[in-house]
N, C-alpha and C positions, 0 to 999 in steps of 0.2 A: 665612216671615215676614221676615227678613232679604233675600230679592230686592226684598219689597213696602216694605220701610222704604227700601232706595238706590233704587228708583224715585219713591219720594213724593219722594226727595231729591234727584233729578234734574230731575222736573216741576215742582214748585214754585218754582223760580229761575227757569223758561222764563214760568210765569204772571206771574208778577209783573212781568218784563220787558216782557212783552206789555201788562199794565196800564198800565205807566211809558210805554210807548212811547204807546201810545193815548192819554193826556191830553196826553203833551210835544207830541206834532205835533199837536194836535185843534187849537191856534191857529193854524196853518200850511195846513193840508190841508183842501181841502172836505169836508164831511160826508161825500158820496156816497164819498169815496175813502179815508178813515180807516180804516174796517174793513181793506182790502185791505194798506195800510201799512203796519198793524200787524200783520195776519198775514205780511209779506213781511219783517219785522224781525225777527218772531218766528223764523220759519224758517229766517232768517241766523243769528241767535244759537244756534237749534237744533243747526245743521251744525257752526258752530263748535266749540261743544263736545261734539260728536260726536266729528269730528278732533281736538280736543284728549285728549278721554277715551282714542279708541282708541290713539294714540300714547302718550298716558302710560301705560295698559294694557302697550303692548307693550313701552314702554321698562321697566317696571317687571318685567316677565319675563325680560328681558334681566338686570338688577341681580339677581334672584332666583337666575338661571343663575350668574352670575359670582360670585355669594356662595357655593351650593353648591359649586362648586367649590373656592373656596378656601377654604372651611371643610374640602374633604376634604385638601387639600393642605396646610392651614398646622398646626402644632402644637396639640393641644388648648389651651393655655394662650393662644393666642391669634386662637381663634372670633371670626368678627365679630357685633357686635348692631347697629351701624347703618350705613347709607351710607358715612359715613368709615372706619371700621373697614374694611369693603370695599374702599374706594378706596385704603387705606395696603396693604391686605396685594395688591391688585392690584400696584401698585409695587413690593412687596417681590419676587412672583414675579416680575417683569419683569425686575429685578436680578439674580436667579439664574438665569433661564432665559440673560440675556447673559453672565454669568460662566460658565456649562456652555457656552454655543456656542464662545466665546474658547477652553477648556478643549477642547474635541472639535477645535477646528481646529488647535491647538497640537499637538492627540495626532496628528491625521491627517497634519501635516505631520512630525511624528516619525518614523510610520509610514513615508511616503513617502522619507524620509532612508533609513530602516534597509533597505528592500527597493532603492531603488538602490546603496544600497553592497555589496550580493550580488552575486557574477560571476555567478552562475547565472540564466537566462531564468526570470523569474518573471512570471505576468499570474493575474488572476481574470475569467472570465467567468459572464454568466448563461447560466440555462440555454437562452434562447431565443437563445442564439450572442452576445451583447452584451459586448462588454471593457470591464470597469468599473475596474479596477486592474493598471497595469502597472510594470514599473524602467526603467532606462537600459538595462540589456541588453537587454531585448525591442525596443526602440524600434531601435536598432542592429542587432540579428539580422536585424529586417523593415524596416527602412530605413523606418521610420514615425516621424515625431516627435510628433505626438499621435494616438493609437489609441483614447482613450479615446472610450466610446459608439460605436465601430465596431463591425460585424461581424466576427469571424473572418475570416469567407471573402474580404475585403476586406484583409484584413491578413496573414494567415499566406501566402505563397507558397510555401515549400518542400513540394515532392510528398511525400515520406514524414512530415513531420510534420503537415500540414496531414491525411494518412488519418489517423492518431492520432486527432488532436484532433478530427475529423469523426466517427470512432468512439464518442468517449467523449459530443461533441454530442449522436448518436442515443440512447447509452445510457448515461447518467450512471451512473458507479461509480469504484471506487478500481482503480487498474490499473499497474503497471510495465512499461515495455516498452525494449527496445534497438533504436535505428535506426542503420542504415548508411549510408552513401552514400559515393560516388567518394572525398573527400576529409576526409571528417570521421564522427564518431561520436556518438553522444547516447544520453542514459540518460533516458527521460523520463516522469514520473512524472504521475497527474490524481490529486485527492481531492476527491469529492463532499460539499458541505455542504447535505445533507436540508433543513435548516430556514430557510436562504435561498436554496434552491435557485441553488446558484453551485457554480461547478468550480473547482479552483485548479491549477493547471497549473506544471510544474518541470522545465526542460531543462536535464541535466547535461553539459557538454561532455568527454566522456572519450577524445578522439582520442589526446591526448597518452599516457595509460595504456593507450589499447591499441596504441601502437607500442612503448612498454616491451615491451608483454606480449610482441610477436611478438619482440622484440629475445632477450628473454629465451630464449623458446622455441627462437629457432633456436641458439643459443650452447647450451643443453642439447642439443639435436639434434647439434652440430658437436663438441663435447667428447664425448658419448657415443662417436658413431663413431670419434675418435679413439683413444679409451680401449681400445674394444674388442680391436685389432689387438693391438696388446702385450700386452695382457690375457692373447688367445688364446694369442701364442709362448710366455710365460711359463709357460702352464698345459702344454704341449706341452714345452718342455725340463722341466718338473718330474717330468713323467710318464719321460723317456728318465733322470733321475738317479735314482729311485725303483729302477729295476733296475740299476743300476751301484753305489749306494753301501751301506756296511756296515749292518746290521740297526741297530749304535748311531746313527747321525744318522738314520734314518728318521723319529724322531719330530719333527724338523724340518721336514722335508719335509712332512709330513700337516699342520703347522701353515700355513707357508708356502700350500700346496695348500688347505685350509679356505678362507684368507683370499683367495685369491687367486678360488676360486669363488666367494665371496659378494661379492668386487665386479664379477664380471662376471654375476651376478645383479643387482644393482643399475644396473648399466650396461645392460643387458637389458628391466630391469623403465622405468629412464628413457625410452628411446627406444620402449617400447609406449606410453607416458604420453602424451608428446611428440607424436607421431602422432594420437593420439586425439585431442589436442588441436588438432593442426594440420588434419587433414584432416576428422574430422566425416562421413566417410562410413561408411556399410553394405551390404555387398553380402547383401540378403535372401534368402532362401530358405523353399519351408516344411520345416516341422522335424515329425516325431513324436516325441514327447520321453520316451515311455517307452522305445522304443530309444535314442534321445541319453544318456539316464541310465545305461544299461548298459552304454553302451561307454566313458563318465567314468568310473566304479565299477570297471572292468576295470584302469585305471592304478594305484588306491590299492589293491587285493589285496594286493602285499607289505608297504605300509607300514601295513595292517591287522592283517593277521599278525603283524609284529614287536613292535607293542605290544598284542597281544593284544584289538584292540577289536572290540567286536560293530558291524555296521553293519544298521540298519533301513531299510528303504525302503519308503514309503506313497504309492504313483501310483495315483491315480483312473484305473479302468479307462476311462472315458468321458472321458478329458482330450482337448478337440480339437488338432489340430494349431495349430502357431505361425506367423508371419511375423516370421523373426529374420535376423542372421549367423549361422550356426552358428558359426564360429572363433571368434570373439569372446563370446560366449554360453557357447562351452567354457572359455575362459578366465574366465569370472565364475566357471561353479563346480567350476572346478579350485582356482583361489584362496582359497574358501570352506570347502572340502572340504579341502584342504590344510593351510590352517590350523586347521580344527576338530581335524583330529588330531595335528597339532603341540603343541597348546595341552591334550591330553586325554589325562592319564596311565594313566586306567582307566575304564571305563564303556563308554557308547553312543555313537556317530556315528548320526544320522538326517536322511534325506534325505525329503522329503515334498512332494507337487504336487498341486496341487487347480485347479478352474475355478470362478471365483463372480465372473463379469461378465469378467474378469480373469485370466489365469495366476498363479498364486503358488507361490511356487517358495522351500521352508525348509529351511536347513541348519541342524541343533541339534547340539550337544554336551553333553555333562555333565563338562565340565571347572570349571577352579577360576572362571570366571567373571570380569568386567570391572566395577571400580568404577564408580560411577553416574557420579561426575566426568568420567571420559573419555570417555563416550558421544559427547557433541554434537563431540567433535574427532577421533574414528577415522578418518574417511575423509579426513583431511589427508594432504597429502603428509610422510611421511619420520615420521611419527606413531605412535610406539612406548610400550605401557604397561607392559611390563617391559622395559628396557631390556636390561638383563645376561643376560635368558632369551631375547631375539631374537637377539642379536648369536650367542649359543652354538647357536641353532638354525638361523642362518644367511638371518635375515627382513631384509629392506629396508626396509622399513616405506612401501613403494609399492603393496604388491597389493590393499588394500582402497581405496585411491584411484582403482585402475585399475578396479575391481568398479565405483564409482561414476558412473566416465565413461561406461562400457559401456550403463550399465543407463541412462542420461541420454539417451544416445543413441537408445536406443529407445524416450525417452520413457516411460521408467516410473520407478520409486521404488524405493530397499534400506532396508530399516528393521532396528534391530536391539534387543534384548532382552536385559540379560543381568542375574544375579543372582550376589552372592558365594557360591561353593558350590556353585549349581543350573546352574553352565554358560552357556551363549548359544544365541541363535536368531538367524540372518540371514534375512530376508525379503527375496523380489524379487519386484517385481508389475509385470507385463508385460502389454501390452494385447495383442490376438490380432491383430492387422495392422497394417501399415504405417502411420503417420501423415501 
């Protein structure tokens, strides 16, 4: 019914215009052309009205769309009732957009100023390789004043860095890697932002730290070598004095000898640790683990008997052979078993080995245990849980640090579990073959 009414409203004016046009031009146009002219004028009026109607309808659609959007954005109390309200709302929204645009621009400038002030090389690139954000250090390193919107393979020209960036580009992930060249050393990190399909790269120059580390290693190595010779001489003279001095002075000789032995032990451990850090070379060979464990346990028979400790050996009979440096692996187990015996007064020492994709070696004791707050620092150099007990037993504080370094050189890992009163368990996890 509504459509018929609208059609009537549209056709009646056209009919009236037609009648008016017909009688208006009847005085000037011959009768034989009168009808034709009236039809032409009527059609012209119809076409004009159709164009106007369609234009107005389209415009009203736009106005309704704008009104709908402004009503959604505007607060409930500012809902528009008519076209004037809508126009005001559009003006208000335009002002807010300009304000937020200025604020965003200020934030972007602040962000650029912040990252430019950072010494580390920083840039953000899309997963397609396009560089979007960078700092001044990036431009200086790769000698490009304006790398924005360039592909990284056209900017990053240092081969080692390019290899790292390219590997992350092909497989976006979070990664940390050390990169060394002839004159520099860098720590490279990548952070993948999945929501924006962007990767953040940070390069930290560690050249100076690496040089200081080398100087420190050389110093320790030289000092250890220089100390070992006089300490060995002191020990030799003490052994001579022991035979010649009267029994009244024996106690003093024993104290001097015990501390000399401790110093020699520390120096030897420092040399071992420094060489491990310095050379990082292993002499791999095939090891039959069952026989290997038997040979090591023979070294501790006397110590176990002296303290009346039980030894339990749980070795998987189907344990496969392992590719490892036998001498260094001996050092690992000797340190762990020696510690287990030192810090266990009564009870059992357990050696367990089994295979589960990797080789697992466990050394457990039933000693007093290690407090939880010490576990995180247990493998640090010179870190000792009970200093007085360690001095009494002649510990250097370097044994577990040596264990950690040797295991890591084999691409393995070392773990520790301990509870006060329930002893400790050290677990060595090693791959079967050289990597």
